[in-house]
N, C-alpha and C positions, 0 to 999 in steps of 0.2 A: 379495537384500537390497532392502527397500522403503524408499526415502528419503522423509522427510516433513518439513514445517515447519508451525508453528502460530503465527498472528499475528492480532491484532485488525485489522479492516479500517480503512484510513486514507483520508483525502481526497486524491485525486490524489498518491499517495506519490512519494518520491524514488526514484532508480534502484536504490539498495541493496535496497529492498523487492522490486523486480521481479527482482533478482539472486537472492534467496532462492527466489522462485517458480521461476525457471528452473533452479535447482540440484536440485530435488527431483521425485519422481514424483507426489506428492500434496501439495497445499497446503490446509490447513484454516483457514477463517475462524473466529476465536475471539471471537464477538460476544455470547455469553451470559455476559458478565462486566460488572462495573460500568463505567458511562460516567464519564469524567473530563473536566471542562470545560477549555478552553484547552489542548487536547492534539491530537495528530495525527489523532485520529478525525474532527475537524470543521474542521481547518485545515491549510494548507500554504503554502509560499512560492513566489513566482514572481520572476523577475529583471525589474527595471524600470530605467528610465533614472536613477532615484535610489536604486538598490540593491535588495536583496531585500525584498519586501513580502508581508505576510500576506494570504491569502484565507481568510476564516472563514465557515463556514456557521452561521447563527443557530439555536442549539439550546436556548436557555434555560440557566438556571444550576442546575437541579435535578440533583444527582448521585445521587439515589436511584432510578436507572434502570439497566437493562442497556443496553449499546450497541444491541442489536437492538430495543429498545423506544423509542428516541429518535424522536419524531414531529417532522416538519418542517412546522410550521403556516404558515409564510410562504415562498412560493416566489419572491418577488421577487429573492432573492439569486442565482438562477440566471442571470437576464439581466445583473445587475450584475457577477457574476464573469466572465461571458463577455466583457462589454464591457472589463473591465480586462485580461483575457488578450489580447484582440484588439489593444488599444492598445499593450500591451507587446511583442507578438511579430509585429506586422504586417510588420516589416522583416526578420524571420528568413527564411532561405533556403527553408524548406519549410512556412511557415505556410499559404500558399494551398492547398497539396496536402492538408493535414490539416484545414483549416478546416471542411469539410462534416462530417467525422467528429465533431468536438467541438460543432458547432452542433446536430447531432442529439441529443446528450446534454443540452446546456444549454437549448436553445430549443424543441425539438420534443417534449419529455416533461416532465411535472410529477412531482416526487418528494416523497413524503410520509413517507418513512422513511430515516433516515441510513444504516443498515446496508445496506438494499436498494440505495441509490444507490452507496455506496462499493464494494460487492461487484460490482455491474454494471460500473462503470467499470474497476475493476482487471482483471476477466476480459476485458473488451472490448479494453483496451489490450494485455494480455498476448497474446491470441490473434490479434487483427487487425493490430496494429502492430508487435509484437515477435516474432511467430512462435513463441510459447511454447506447448508442447503439454501442459503439466502439468495433471493432473486437479484440479479444485477441489471441496472439500467444505465443509460447515458443521457446526460442533461441536454444534449443537442436535439433530442427528439421533441423537446418541449417548447422550442422556439421562444426562449425567454426574452423579455423586453426591458426589465428593470436592471438596476446596478447594485452591487455590493450586498448589504444586508437585506434590502428589499427584494433582491433577486433570489435569495435563498427562500424567503417567504413565498414568493411567486412559484418557485419550483416545488416546494412542499405542498402547496395548495393544488397545483396542477397534477401532482403525483398521488394525491389523496392521502398524504401522510399526516397524521394528527399527533404523533409522538416522535420527537426529533432527538436523536442522540448525536451530540457534537463533541469534537475535540476541544480541550480547554483554550487553545489559542484563539478561537473565534470570539472569546469574551472581549477581545480588543475592539471589535466593531459591531457586535450585536448584544442585546440584553434580553433577559427573560421576558420583560414586559412586551417586547416586540412580538414575541410568539403568543403570549397570553391574549393579546388583542385579537388574534386570529383563531383562538381556541386550539392552539397547538401546545401540547405539553413539551417541555424540554428537559433533557438529562445531560449533564456535563460529564464526559468520560473521565474517570479517575485512573491515572496510569501508575499510581504508587503501589508499593507492597507486592510486586510480582515475586513469586518464589524463584529461587535460583535452581538451576539444573546442572548436570554434569558437563561443564563447558571446558574445552581445551584452553590451554595457555592462561593461567591465572594472572592477575585478579579477574574476578567475574565482571562482565560488562552486559548490562541489559539492553543497551541501545545499539544493537547490531541487527542485521537483516534476519528475517524469519528463517532463512536457510541454516543459520547457526543452530537454532533450536531443532530443526528437522534432522540435520545430520547427526546431532548429538543424542536426541531422544527418540527419533523414529515415530512410530504410531502413538507413543506416549506423549508426544509434543503438546497435544491439546490439553493435557492435565496441568501444564505450566502456564496456561492462559487463564484469564479471570472470568470472562463472561459465561453465562449458562443459558 
């Protein structure tokens, strides 16, 4: 049985995103769909001394684009985001250990495409910091023809995936029966009951970027995730 997951790439996603990646054999970035502004594609939260705060990549307001076509014309956000991250996490136990890793991403490269940046960072964190060996693919290589729920089925069949792990939000437009008709098993990801870790600036907040967990727990971060 080949387990797979399909998700749009997000900006420095939270730990639940990486849990899905860790849970499957193949993870497919689904970026040839419409971009939505003020969404996880271009923003996420970090923990600060005044609570959770947004980091947002400037992408413009045009929603008549696919995620993979979002051009980043202004690269000044890279330095600004890193400065905010450094200010918020410099007192975290493992910040100095991982500082060079993130400086390479934010300061030593210039990014001109949102999808390229997100996918690069997600793969790099997965492989190099979390030890995840999942195979990554991109939905664009499959030349999909259908729309919405049928498009997911088409992608799963073309990728040879017969066990699909999905985030709970997809229940709004697909049902178990849709997959069973194609002999595809489906598992709905459960994001409840995550263990708390040693986080700066109480009260504890689960819904912040994975970098919060990494800076606070280092190589032990994987033990605060759920999938095995």
